Backbone as JSON Lines, residues from 0, in Angstrom:
{"i":0,"aa":"X","n":[25.81,7.55,-10.64],"ca":[25.54,7.52,-9.24],"c":[24.12,6.99,-9.01]}
{"i":1,"aa":"X","n":[24.0,5.93,-8.33],"ca":[22.7,5.37,-8.04],"c":[22.15,4.51,-9.16]}
{"i":2,"aa":"X","n":[22.83,4.48,-10.29],"ca":[22.29,3.7,-11.4],"c":[22.74,2.25,-11.34]}
{"i":3,"aa":"X","n":[23.75,1.96,-10.57],"ca":[24.23,0.58,-10.47],"c":[23.45,-0.19,-9.43]}
{"i":4,"aa":"X","n":[23.39,-1.48,-9.59],"ca":[22.71,-2.33,-8.62],"c":[23.57,-2.46,-7.38]}
{"i":5,"aa":"X","n":[22.93,-2.56,-6.24],"ca":[23.63,-2.71,-4.98],"c":[24.21,-4.11,-4.89]}
{"i":6,"aa":"X","n":[25.41,-4.21,-4.35],"ca":[26.03,-5.52,-4.16],"c":[25.66,-6.12,-2.82]}
{"i":7,"aa":"X","n":[25.01,-5.35,-1.98],"ca":[24.6,-5.85,-0.67],"c":[23.36,-6.7,-0.82]}
{"i":8,"aa":"X","n":[23.31,-7.74,-0.05],"ca":[22.13,-8.61,-0.06],"c":[21.62,-8.76,1.36]}
{"i":9,"aa":"X","n":[20.34,-8.62,1.51],"ca":[19.71,-8.79,2.81],"c":[18.76,-9.98,2.69]}
{"i":10,"aa":"X","n":[18.9,-10.91,3.59],"ca":[18.04,-12.07,3.59],"c":[17.15,-11.99,4.81]}
{"i":11,"aa":"X","n":[15.86,-11.99,4.57],"ca":[14.9,-11.93,5.67],"c":[14.02,-13.17,5.57]}
{"i":12,"aa":"X","n":[14.01,-13.94,6.61],"ca":[13.11,-15.09,6.67],"c":[12.19,-14.86,7.84]}
{"i":13,"aa":"X","n":[10.93,-14.99,7.61],"ca":[9.93,-14.7,8.62],"c":[9.34,-16.02,9.11]}
{"i":14,"aa":"X","n":[10.03,-16.63,10.07],"ca":[9.56,-17.9,10.61],"c":[8.44,-17.68,11.62]}
{"i":15,"aa":"X","n":[8.49,-16.58,12.28],"ca":[7.47,-16.25,13.26],"c":[7.05,-14.81,13.03]}
{"i":16,"aa":"X","n":[5.85,-14.47,13.42],"ca":[5.34,-13.13,13.17],"c":[6.09,-12.07,13.98]}
{"i":17,"aa":"X","n":[6.62,-12.42,15.13],"ca":[7.23,-11.43,16.01],"c":[8.75,-11.41,15.95]}
{"i":18,"aa":"X","n":[9.37,-12.32,15.2],"ca":[10.82,-12.41,15.17],"c":[11.3,-12.08,13.77]}
{"i":19,"aa":"X","n":[12.34,-11.28,13.69],"ca":[12.92,-10.9,12.42],"c":[14.39,-11.24,12.46]}
{"i":20,"aa":"X","n":[14.87,-12.08,11.54],"ca":[16.27,-12.46,11.5],"c":[17.0,-11.56,10.52]}
{"i":21,"aa":"X","n":[18.19,-11.14,10.9],"ca":[18.98,-10.23,10.07],"c":[20.3,-10.89,9.72]}
{"i":22,"aa":"X","n":[20.83,-10.54,8.57],"ca":[22.13,-11.08,8.17],"c":[23.24,-10.38,8.95]}
{"i":23,"aa":"X","n":[24.43,-10.95,8.86],"ca":[25.59,-10.41,9.58],"c":[25.88,-8.97,9.18]}
{"i":24,"aa":"X","n":[25.82,-8.67,7.89],"ca":[26.16,-7.32,7.43],"c":[25.17,-6.29,7.98]}
{"i":25,"aa":"X","n":[23.9,-6.65,8.08],"ca":[22.91,-5.72,8.62],"c":[23.18,-5.48,10.1]}
{"i":26,"aa":"X","n":[23.54,-6.55,10.82],"ca":[23.85,-6.41,12.24],"c":[25.04,-5.48,12.43]}
{"i":27,"aa":"X","n":[26.06,-5.64,11.59],"ca":[27.25,-4.78,11.68],"c":[26.89,-3.33,11.42]}
{"i":28,"aa":"X","n":[26.06,-3.08,10.4],"ca":[25.66,-1.7,10.11],"c":[24.84,-1.11,11.24]}
{"i":29,"aa":"X","n":[23.97,-1.93,11.83],"ca":[23.19,-1.45,12.96],"c":[24.09,-1.1,14.14]}
{"i":30,"aa":"X","n":[25.11,-1.93,14.35],"ca":[26.05,-1.66,15.43],"c":[26.76,-0.34,15.18]}
{"i":31,"aa":"X","n":[27.19,-0.12,13.95],"ca":[27.88,1.13,13.61],"c":[26.97,2.33,13.84]}
{"i":32,"aa":"X","n":[25.7,2.22,13.43],"ca":[24.76,3.33,13.6],"c":[24.5,3.62,15.07]}
{"i":33,"aa":"X","n":[24.36,2.56,15.84],"ca":[24.09,2.74,17.27],"c":[25.29,3.39,17.95]}
{"i":34,"aa":"X","n":[26.51,2.98,17.59],"ca":[27.72,3.56,18.2],"c":[27.84,5.03,17.86]}
{"i":35,"aa":"X","n":[27.49,5.41,16.65],"ca":[27.59,6.81,16.24],"c":[26.57,7.67,16.98]}
{"i":36,"aa":"X","n":[25.37,7.13,17.19],"ca":[24.31,7.91,17.82],"c":[24.5,8.04,19.33]}
{"i":37,"aa":"X","n":[25.05,7.04,19.98],"ca":[25.22,7.07,21.44],"c":[26.46,7.86,21.8]}
{"i":38,"aa":"X","n":[26.41,8.54,22.95],"ca":[27.62,9.21,23.43],"c":[28.65,8.16,23.84]}
{"i":39,"aa":"X","n":[29.82,8.58,24.01],"ca":[30.9,7.65,24.37],"c":[30.5,6.87,25.6]}
{"i":40,"aa":"X","n":[30.62,5.55,25.57],"ca":[30.21,4.74,26.7],"c":[31.12,4.97,27.9]}
{"i":41,"aa":"X","n":[30.53,4.82,29.03],"ca":[31.33,4.97,30.26],"c":[32.27,3.79,30.4]}
{"i":42,"aa":"X","n":[33.19,3.91,31.3],"ca":[34.22,2.89,31.47],"c":[33.62,1.57,31.95]}
{"i":43,"aa":"X","n":[32.48,1.61,32.62],"ca":[31.9,0.38,33.15],"c":[31.38,-0.52,32.03]}
{"i":44,"aa":"X","n":[30.76,0.05,31.02],"ca":[30.13,-0.74,29.95],"c":[31.0,-0.71,28.7]}
{"i":45,"aa":"X","n":[32.18,-1.24,28.77],"ca":[33.07,-1.29,27.61],"c":[32.52,-2.25,26.57]}
{"i":46,"aa":"X","n":[31.97,-3.38,26.98],"ca":[31.48,-4.4,26.06],"c":[29.95,-4.41,26.09]}
{"i":47,"aa":"X","n":[29.33,-3.78,25.12],"ca":[27.86,-3.79,25.11],"c":[27.33,-5.16,24.71]}
{"i":48,"aa":"X","n":[26.16,-5.46,25.14],"ca":[25.52,-6.74,24.84],"c":[24.76,-6.58,23.51]}
{"i":49,"aa":"X","n":[25.43,-6.97,22.42],"ca":[24.83,-6.77,21.09],"c":[23.69,-7.72,20.82]}
{"i":50,"aa":"X","n":[23.7,-8.86,21.38],"ca":[22.61,-9.81,21.11],"c":[21.29,-9.26,21.62]}
{"i":51,"aa":"X","n":[21.32,-8.58,22.76],"ca":[20.09,-7.99,23.3],"c":[19.65,-6.82,22.45]}
{"i":52,"aa":"X","n":[20.59,-5.98,22.0],"ca":[20.21,-4.8,21.22],"c":[19.71,-5.19,19.83]}
{"i":53,"aa":"X","n":[20.23,-6.28,19.27],"ca":[19.75,-6.72,17.96],"c":[18.31,-7.19,18.06]}
{"i":54,"aa":"X","n":[17.99,-7.87,19.15],"ca":[16.62,-8.32,19.32],"c":[15.68,-7.16,19.57]}
{"i":55,"aa":"X","n":[16.18,-6.11,20.24],"ca":[15.33,-4.96,20.53],"c":[15.22,-4.04,19.32]}
{"i":56,"aa":"X","n":[16.21,-4.0,18.48],"ca":[16.26,-3.04,17.38],"c":[15.05,-3.13,16.44]}
{"i":57,"aa":"X","n":[14.6,-4.32,16.03],"ca":[13.44,-4.36,15.14],"c":[12.2,-3.75,15.77]}
{"i":58,"aa":"X","n":[12.12,-3.77,17.08],"ca":[10.97,-3.16,17.72],"c":[11.06,-1.64,17.68]}
{"i":59,"aa":"X","n":[12.28,-1.1,17.63],"ca":[12.45,0.35,17.56],"c":[12.16,0.87,16.17]}
{"i":60,"aa":"X","n":[12.34,0.03,15.16],"ca":[12.11,0.44,13.78],"c":[10.61,0.5,13.53]}
{"i":61,"aa":"X","n":[10.14,1.5,12.78],"ca":[8.7,1.55,12.49],"c":[8.3,0.37,11.62]}
{"i":62,"aa":"X","n":[7.22,-0.24,11.98],"ca":[6.77,-1.42,11.24],"c":[5.62,-1.04,10.32]}
{"i":63,"aa":"X","n":[5.63,-1.64,9.16],"ca":[4.54,-1.42,8.22],"c":[3.36,-2.29,8.63]}
{"i":64,"aa":"X","n":[2.15,-1.88,8.31],"ca":[1.0,-2.71,8.65],"c":[1.1,-4.06,7.97]}
{"i":65,"aa":"X","n":[0.58,-5.07,8.65],"ca":[0.63,-6.42,8.08],"c":[-0.74,-6.78,7.56]}
{"i":66,"aa":"X","n":[-0.73,-7.54,6.48],"ca":[-1.98,-8.01,5.92],"c":[-1.74,-9.42,5.41]}
{"i":67,"aa":"X","n":[-2.39,-10.38,6.0],"ca":[-2.23,-11.77,5.57],"c":[-0.83,-12.28,5.78]}
{"i":68,"aa":"X","n":[-0.11,-11.8,6.8],"ca":[1.23,-12.28,7.08],"c":[2.29,-11.61,6.23]}
{"i":69,"aa":"X","n":[1.94,-10.73,5.34],"ca":[2.91,-10.06,4.48],"c":[2.93,-8.58,4.83]}
{"i":70,"aa":"X","n":[4.09,-7.97,4.69],"ca":[4.19,-6.55,4.97],"c":[3.6,-5.75,3.81]}
{"i":71,"aa":"X","n":[2.85,-4.73,4.17],"ca":[2.22,-3.87,3.18],"c":[2.74,-2.47,3.4]}
{"i":72,"aa":"X","n":[3.3,-1.86,2.4],"ca":[3.82,-0.51,2.55],"c":[2.71,0.49,2.35]}
{"i":73,"aa":"X","n":[3.0,1.73,2.7],"ca":[2.01,2.79,2.56],"c":[1.73,3.06,1.08]}
{"i":74,"aa":"X","n":[2.73,2.86,0.23],"ca":[2.52,3.06,-1.2],"c":[1.49,2.07,-1.74]}
{"i":75,"aa":"X","n":[1.61,0.82,-1.31],"ca":[0.65,-0.16,-1.79],"c":[-0.74,0.11,-1.23]}
{"i":76,"aa":"X","n":[-0.82,0.6,0.0],"ca":[-2.12,0.97,0.55],"c":[-2.73,2.11,-0.25]}
{"i":77,"aa":"X","n":[-1.91,3.1,-0.57],"ca":[-2.39,4.24,-1.36],"c":[-2.82,3.77,-2.75]}
{"i":78,"aa":"X","n":[-2.04,2.87,-3.34],"ca":[-2.4,2.35,-4.66],"c":[-3.7,1.56,-4.6]}
{"i":79,"aa":"X","n":[-3.86,0.79,-3.55],"ca":[-5.11,0.04,-3.41],"c":[-6.3,0.98,-3.28]}
{"i":80,"aa":"X","n":[-6.11,2.05,-2.5],"ca":[-7.19,3.02,-2.36],"c":[-7.51,3.68,-3.7]}
{"i":81,"aa":"X","n":[-6.47,4.03,-4.46],"ca":[-6.69,4.63,-5.77],"c":[-7.41,3.65,-6.7]}
{"i":82,"aa":"X","n":[-6.97,2.39,-6.67],"ca":[-7.63,1.39,-7.51],"c":[-9.08,1.2,-7.09]}
{"i":83,"aa":"X","n":[-9.32,1.21,-5.79],"ca":[-10.68,1.05,-5.3],"c":[-11.54,2.23,-5.75]}
{"i":84,"aa":"X","n":[-10.98,3.45,-5.67],"ca":[-11.72,4.63,-6.13],"c":[-12.01,4.54,-7.63]}
{"i":85,"aa":"X","n":[-11.02,4.09,-8.39],"ca":[-11.23,3.94,-9.83],"c":[-12.3,2.89,-10.11]}
{"i":86,"aa":"X","n":[-12.24,1.77,-9.37],"ca":[-13.26,0.74,-9.54],"c":[-14.64,1.27,-9.2]}
{"i":87,"aa":"X","n":[-14.73,2.05,-8.12],"ca":[-16.01,2.63,-7.74],"c":[-16.54,3.55,-8.83]}
{"i":88,"aa":"X","n":[-15.65,4.37,-9.41],"ca":[-16.07,5.27,-10.49],"c":[-16.54,4.48,-11.71]}
{"i":89,"aa":"X","n":[-15.81,3.43,-12.04],"ca":[-16.18,2.62,-13.2],"c":[-17.52,1.93,-12.94]}
{"i":90,"aa":"X","n":[-17.69,1.4,-11.73],"ca":[-18.96,0.74,-11.41],"c":[-20.11,1.73,-11.47]}
{"i":91,"aa":"X","n":[-19.9,2.93,-10.96],"ca":[-20.94,3.96,-11.0],"c":[-21.27,4.32,-12.45]}
{"i":92,"aa":"X","n":[-20.22,4.46,-13.28],"ca":[-20.44,4.8,-14.69],"c":[-21.27,3.72,-15.37]}
{"i":93,"aa":"X","n":[-20.9,2.45,-15.17],"ca":[-21.63,1.38,-15.83],"c":[-23.02,1.18,-15.24]}
{"i":94,"aa":"X","n":[-23.19,1.45,-13.96],"ca":[-24.52,1.39,-13.36],"c":[-25.42,2.44,-14.01]}
{"i":95,"aa":"X","n":[-24.88,3.67,-14.16],"ca":[-25.66,4.74,-14.8],"c":[-25.97,4.39,-16.25]}
{"i":96,"aa":"X","n":[-24.99,3.87,-16.94],"ca":[-25.18,3.5,-18.35],"c":[-26.23,2.4,-18.47]}
{"i":97,"aa":"X","n":[-26.17,1.42,-17.57],"ca":[-27.14,0.33,-17.59],"c":[-28.55,0.86,-17.32]}
{"i":98,"aa":"X","n":[-28.68,1.76,-16.35],"ca":[-29.99,2.34,-16.05],"c":[-30.52,3.11,-17.25]}
{"i":99,"aa":"X","n":[-29.65,3.87,-17.91],"ca":[-30.06,4.63,-19.09],"c":[-30.54,3.7,-20.2]}
{"i":100,"aa":"X","n":[-29.77,2.64,-20.45],"ca":[-30.15,1.68,-21.5],"c":[-31.44,0.95,-21.14]}
{"i":101,"aa":"X","n":[-31.63,0.65,-19.87],"ca":[-32.88,0.0,-19.45],"c":[-34.07,0.92,-19.66]}
{"i":102,"aa":"X","n":[-33.89,2.23,-19.35],"ca":[-34.98,3.19,-19.59],"c":[-35.31,3.26,-21.09]}
{"i":103,"aa":"X","n":[-34.26,3.33,-21.92],"ca":[-34.5,3.38,-23.37],"c":[-35.19,2.1,-23.85]}
{"i":104,"aa":"X","n":[-34.74,0.98,-23.35],"ca":[-35.35,-0.3,-23.73],"c":[-36.82,-0.34,-23.32]}
{"i":105,"aa":"X","n":[-37.12,0.14,-22.13],"ca":[-38.5,0.17,-21.65],"c":[-39.35,1.07,-22.54]}
{"i":106,"aa":"X","n":[-38.82,2.23,-22.93],"ca":[-39.57,3.14,-23.8],"c":[-39.84,2.5,-25.16]}
{"i":107,"aa":"X","n":[-38.81,1.87,-25.73],"ca":[-39.0,1.2,-27.02],"c":[-40.0,0.05,-26.91]}
{"i":108,"aa":"X","n":[-39.91,-0.69,-25.82],"ca":[-40.84,-1.79,-25.61],"c":[-42.27,-1.28,-25.51]}
{"i":109,"aa":"X","n":[-42.47,-0.22,-24.73],"ca":[-43.81,0.34,-24.57],"c":[-44.35,0.86,-25.9]}
{"i":110,"aa":"X","n":[-43.5,1.54,-26.67],"ca":[-43.93,2.06,-27.97],"c":[-44.29,0.92,-28.91]}
{"i":111,"aa":"X","n":[-43.47,-0.11,-28.94],"ca":[-43.74,-1.26,-29.81],"c":[-45.01,-1.98,-29.39]}
{"i":112,"aa":"X","n":[-45.21,-2.11,-28.1],"ca":[-46.4,-2.78,-27.61],"c":[-47.66,-2.0,-27.98]}
{"i":113,"aa":"X","n":[-47.6,-0.67,-27.83],"ca":[-48.78,0.13,-28.17],"c":[-49.07,0.06,-29.68]}
{"i":114,"aa":"X","n":[-48.01,0.07,-30.51],"ca":[-48.22,-0.06,-31.96],"c":[-48.84,-1.41,-32.29]}
{"i":115,"aa":"X","n":[-48.34,-2.46,-31.66],"ca":[-48.88,-3.8,-31.9],"c":[-50.34,-3.88,-31.48]}
{"i":116,"aa":"X","n":[-50.67,-3.31,-30.33],"ca":[-52.05,-3.33,-29.87],"c":[-52.96,-2.57,-30.84]}
{"i":117,"aa":"X","n":[-52.47,-1.44,-31.35],"ca":[-53.26,-0.68,-32.33],"c":[-53.51,-1.5,-33.59]}
{"i":118,"aa":"X","n":[-52.46,-2.15,-34.09],"ca":[-52.62,-2.97,-35.3],"c":[-53.55,-4.14,-35.05]}
{"i":119,"aa":"X","n":[-53.43,-4.77,-33.88],"ca":[-54.33,-5.88,-33.56],"c":[-55.78,-5.41,-33.49]}
{"i":120,"aa":"X","n":[-55.99,-4.24,-32.92],"ca":[-57.35,-3.69,-32.86],"c":[-57.88,-3.41,-34.26]}
{"i":121,"aa":"X","n":[-57.01,-2.87,-35.13],"ca":[-57.44,-2.6,-36.51],"c":[-57.82,-3.89,-37.22]}
{"i":122,"aa":"X","n":[-57.0,-4.91,-37.07],"ca":[-57.29,-6.2,-37.7],"c":[-58.57,-6.79,-37.13]}
{"i":123,"aa":"X","n":[-58.73,-6.67,-35.83],"ca":[-59.94,-7.19,-35.18],"c":[-61.18,-6.49,-35.71]}
{"i":124,"aa":"X","n":[-61.12,-5.16,-35.81],"ca":[-62.27,-4.41,-36.32],"c":[-62.54,-4.71,-37.78]}
{"i":125,"aa":"X","n":[-61.48,-4.84,-38.56],"ca":[-61.62,-5.0,-40.0],"c":[-62.08,-6.4,-40.38]}
{"i":126,"aa":"X","n":[-61.55,-7.42,-39.73],"ca":[-61.81,-8.78,-40.18],"c":[-62.66,-9.61,-39.23]}
{"i":127,"aa":"X","n":[-62.62,-9.32,-37.96],"ca":[-63.26,-10.24,-37.01],"c":[-64.53,-9.64,-36.41]}
{"i":128,"aa":"X","n":[-64.43,-8.49,-35.79],"ca":[-65.56,-7.92,-35.05],"c":[-66.71,-7.51,-35.96]}
{"i":129,"aa":"X","n":[-66.41,-7.06,-37.15],"ca":[-67.46,-6.56,-38.03],"c":[-68.33,-7.69,-38.59]}
{"i":130,"aa":"X","n":[-67.87,-8.89,-38.49],"ca":[-68.62,-10.03,-39.02],"c":[-69.19,-10.84,-37.87]}
{"i":131,"aa":"X","n":[-70.42,-11.19,-38.07],"ca":[-71.02,-12.07,-37.08],"c":[-70.45,-13.46,-37.3]}
{"i":132,"aa":"X","n":[-70.23,-14.11,-36.24],"ca":[-69.61,-15.43,-36.34],"c":[-70.68,-16.52,-36.37]}
{"i":133,"aa":"X","n":[-71.43,-16.45,-37.42],"ca":[-72.43,-17.5,-37.61],"c":[-71.77,-18.64,-38.37]}
{"i":134,"aa":"X","n":[-72.15,-19.81,-38.1],"ca":[-71.58,-20.93,-38.85],"c":[-71.89,-20.78,-40.35]}
{"i":135,"aa":"X","n":[-70.91,-21.09,-41.14],"ca":[-71.08,-20.98,-42.6],"c":[-71.2,-22.38,-43.19]}
{"i":136,"aa":"X","n":[-71.88,-22.46,-44.28],"ca":[-72.04,-23.72,-45.01],"c":[-72.56,-24.84,-44.11]}
{"i":137,"aa":"X","n":[-73.59,-24.53,-43.35],"ca":[-74.13,-25.5,-42.39],"c":[-74.69,-26.72,-43.11]}
{"i":138,"aa":"X","n":[-75.4,-26.48,-44.21],"ca":[-76.01,-27.6,-44.95],"c":[-74.94,-28.52,-45.53]}
{"i":139,"aa":"X","n":[-73.87,-27.95,-46.08],"ca":[-72.79,-28.77,-46.65],"c":[-72.07,-29.55,-45.55]}
{"i":140,"aa":"X","n":[-71.96,-28.96,-44.37],"ca":[-71.32,-29.66,-43.24],"c":[-72.16,-30.86,-42.82]}
{"i":141,"aa":"X","n":[-73.49,-30.69,-42.78],"ca":[-74.37,-31.81,-42.4],"c":[-74.27,-32.93,-43.44]}
{"i":142,"aa":"X","n":[-74.18,-32.55,-44.71],"ca":[-74.06,-33.57,-45.76],"c":[-72.78,-34.38,-45.59]}
{"i":143,"aa":"X","n":[-71.67,-33.73,-45.24],"ca":[-70.39,-34.42,-45.05],"c":[-70.49,-35.38,-43.86]}
{"i":144,"aa":"X","n":[-71.09,-34.92,-42.76],"ca":[-71.23,-35.77,-41.57],"c":[-72.11,-36.98,-41.87]}
{"i":145,"aa":"X","n":[-73.21,-36.76,-42.59],"ca":[-74.12,-37.86,-42.92],"c":[-73.42,-38.88,-43.81]}
{"i":146,"aa":"X","n":[-72.66,-38.4,-44.8],"ca":[-71.97,-39.29,-45.73],"c":[-70.93,-40.14,-44.99]}
{"i":147,"aa":"X","n":[-70.18,-39.51,-44.08],"ca":[-69.17,-40.27,-43.32],"c":[-69.82,-41.3,-42.41]}
{"i":148,"aa":"X","n":[-70.97,-40.98,-41.84],"ca":[-71.66,-41.94,-40.97],"c":[-72.21,-43.11,-41.79]}
{"i":149,"aa":"X","n":[-72.69,-42.85,-42.98],"ca":[-73.25,-43.9,-43.84],"c":[-72.15,-44.79,-44.42]}
{"i":150,"aa":"X","n":[-71.01,-44.22,-44.71],"ca":[-69.94,-44.96,-45.38],"c":[-68.71,-45.1,-44.46]}
{"i":151,"aa":"X","n":[-68.9,-45.67,-43.32],"ca":[-67.77,-45.83,-42.39],"c":[-66.75,-46.79,-42.96]}
{"i":152,"aa":"X","n":[-65.49,-46.37,-42.91],"ca":[-64.42,-47.2,-43.44],"c":[-64.22,-46.98,-44.93]}
{"i":153,"aa":"X","n":[-65.11,-46.24,-45.59],"ca":[-64.98,-45.97,-47.03],"c":[-65.11,-44.47,-47.25]}
{"i":154,"aa":"X","n":[-64.17,-43.72,-46.72],"ca":[-64.25,-42.26,-46.76],"c":[-64.07,-41.68,-48.16]}
{"i":155,"aa":"X","n":[-63.5,-42.43,-49.08],"ca":[-63.31,-41.93,-50.43],"c":[-64.64,-41.73,-51.16]}
{"i":156,"aa":"X","n":[-65.67,-42.44,-50.75],"ca":[-66.99,-42.27,-51.36],"c":[-67.57,-40.89,-51.06]}
{"i":157,"aa":"X","n":[-67.06,-40.24,-49.99],"ca":[-67.57,-38.92,-49.59],"c":[-66.7,-37.79,-50.1]}
{"i":158,"aa":"X","n":[-65.79,-38.05,-51.0],"ca":[-64.86,-37.01,-51.44],"c":[-65.57,-35.89,-52.18]}
{"i":159,"aa":"X","n":[-66.63,-36.21,-52.98],"ca":[-67.37,-35.16,-53.68],"c":[-68.06,-34.23,-52.7]}
{"i":160,"aa":"X","n":[-68.7,-34.8,-51.69],"ca":[-69.43,-34.01,-50.69],"c":[-68.44,-33.16,-49.9]}
{"i":161,"aa":"X","n":[-67.29,-33.72,-49.53],"ca":[-66.27,-32.96,-48.77],"c":[-65.72,-31.83,-49.62]}
{"i":162,"aa":"X","n":[-65.55,-32.06,-50.92],"ca":[-65.03,-31.03,-51.81],"c":[-66.03,-29.88,-51.92]}
{"i":163,"aa":"X","n":[-67.33,-30.2,-51.98],"ca":[-68.37,-29.15,-52.02],"c":[-68.31,-28.29,-50.76]}
{"i":164,"aa":"X","n":[-68.12,-28.95,-49.59],"ca":[-68.03,-28.21,-48.32],"c":[-66.81,-27.28,-48.33]}
{"i":165,"aa":"X","n":[-65.67,-27.78,-48.78],"ca":[-64.44,-26.97,-48.83],"c":[-64.62,-25.78,-49.77]}
{"i":166,"aa":"X","n":[-65.23,-26.01,-50.92],"ca":[-65.47,-24.91,-51.87],"c":[-66.4,-23.86,-51.27]}
{"i":167,"aa":"X","n":[-67.41,-24.3,-50.53],"ca":[-68.35,-23.37,-49.89],"c":[-67.62,-22.5,-48.87]}
{"i":168,"aa":"X","n":[-66.79,-23.12,-48.03],"ca":[-66.04,-22.37,-47.01],"c":[-65.08,-21.38,-47.68]}
{"i":169,"aa":"X","n":[-64.41,-21.81,-48.73],"ca":[-63.48,-20.91,-49.43],"c":[-64.2,-19.71,-50.03]}
{"i":170,"aa":"X","n":[-65.37,-19.94,-50.61],"ca":[-66.1,-18.82,-51.22],"c":[-66.55,-17.81,-50.15]}
{"i":171,"aa":"X","n":[-66.99,-18.3,-48.99],"ca":[-67.39,-17.39,-47.91],"c":[-66.17,-16.61,-47.42]}
{"i":172,"aa":"X","n":[-65.05,-17.26,-47.31],"ca":[-63.81,-16.6,-46.86],"c":[-63.42,-15.49,-47.84]}
{"i":173,"aa":"X","n":[-63.5,-15.78,-49.15],"ca":[-63.16,-14.75,-50.16],"c":[-64.11,-13.57,-50.08]}
{"i":174,"aa":"X","n":[-65.38,-13.83,-49.84],"ca":[-66.35,-12.74,-49.73],"c":[-66.02,-11.83,-48.56]}
{"i":175,"aa":"X","n":[-65.65,-12.41,-47.43],"ca":[-65.31,-11.62,-46.23],"c":[-64.07,-10.78,-46.49]}
{"i":176,"aa":"X","n":[-63.07,-11.35,-47.13],"ca":[-61.83,-10.62,-47.41],"c":[-62.09,-9.48,-48.39]}
{"i":177,"aa":"X","n":[-62.91,-9.74,-49.41],"ca":[-63.22,-8.69,-50.39],"c":[-64.01,-7.56,-49.75]}
{"i":178,"aa":"X","n":[-64.89,-7.87,-48.82],"ca":[-65.67,-6.83,-48.14],"c":[-64.78,-5.97,-47.26]}
{"i":179,"aa":"X","n":[-63.78,-6.56,-46.64],"ca":[-62.89,-5.83,-45.74],"c":[-61.95,-4.93,-46.52]}
{"i":180,"aa":"X","n":[-61.62,-5.29,-47.74],"ca":[-60.67,-4.5,-48.53],"c":[-61.31,-3.32,-49.09]}
């Protein structure tokens, strides 16, 4: 009982928003229902005007709200509301999660930045600030400049002087590193 598919077919074409066309079988069923509900007609109105009652009948039936030209039932409205509530809950959850992760990220960033600043300060104190930044190997630098000016276009003649300057700078650098260690 009720498990079989209905053999009745109803065809509804909505050519206009205010007009509803019904198939012959639906009209017949509506006629039967109206006859059962009405008391016996008086002798004057033996032949009722069915065309008028068929046009009026859709207005008597409760209409579902329309949305975009399509009928929307109360179930679909309720489902939409439930889906909207679920979406709102999910959005709230992810908003909270995002805020939490942003707070954690900010804390990690601040901690990392402070550690980096501390290390930079230590390096600055150990290697840079404690040493006066006086020019090193000034005499060797002057010798290199003089040699290049005297031998323009023949820079290979100054390779010994340049090598002495490089060795001087390297030795000063090693002394500074050894003092810091």
